[in-house]
N, C-alpha and C positions, 0 to 999 in steps of 0.2 A: 637603529632608529629609522623609521620611514620618513621620507619627506612628506609634507602636508598633502600634496596631491595624491600620492600613492596611499597614504593613510586613509583618505576619504574613500578611495576606490576599495580598499580592503574592508572598511566598515560597511560599505554598500554591498559588497560581495557576501560578507558574513550575514547581513540581514536577509539577503535573497536566499542564501543557503538554509538559514533557519526557517524561513517561511516555507520553503519547499519541503524541508524535513517534517514540519508540523503537518502539512497537507498529506504527505506520504504516510505518516504514522496514523493520521485520522482515517485514511482509506484502509490501511491494514487493520486497524481496530474494528472498523465497520465490517470488514470481511470476516475476521476471526471471531468476533462476538455476534455478528449478525446472523451467521448461518445457524448456530445453535438456537438463537432466539427465534428465528424463522421456523425452525422445526418444532419449537415449543408452542408457538402461537398457532401454527397450522399442523397439528399432529397427523392429519390425513396424508401429508407428504411422506411420512415415514413408512406408510403402508405400500407405497409404490415401489416397484422393483425394476431395476435396470440390469440386464445381464444376470438375473438371478440374485442380485444383491439389493438390499433395501436402499432406497434413495437417501434416507437419512444418514446411513453409514458412508455412502459415497460422498455426500455433501460435506461431512465433517472430517473424514479421513483422507480423501483423495483430492477433492476439488480445490482446497486452499493452496496447495503447493504450486500448481502451474500459475494460478492467479497471483501468488506472491512473487513468483519469478517475473511475470509481466510487470508487476508493480515495481520491482527492483530495477528492471531495465528502464522503465519510464522515468523513475527517479534519477537514475544515473545519466540519462540523456539530458534531462532538464538541468542537473547540477553541472554537467560539462558545458552546456550551453551558456550558463551564467558566467562561467570562467573565461569564456572567449571574449577577446577585446571587441 
């Protein structure tokens, strides 16, 4: 059982972590669902080619992975920062 002071800190830390998780998941959803929606709304982008590959294919198959890695790094930094006294 935690003493009341530590329990209050633990509740605050949990709320902060949940808030950060919701923000991160929102960004991930916008990224993962936004790219296909963008290509659907602007079909002309799928006609562009980069290095011989259609931009639509690059945007859906390649682009999300580095961006998700950056998002994970950003989330980890913020989560660790919340745990520091």
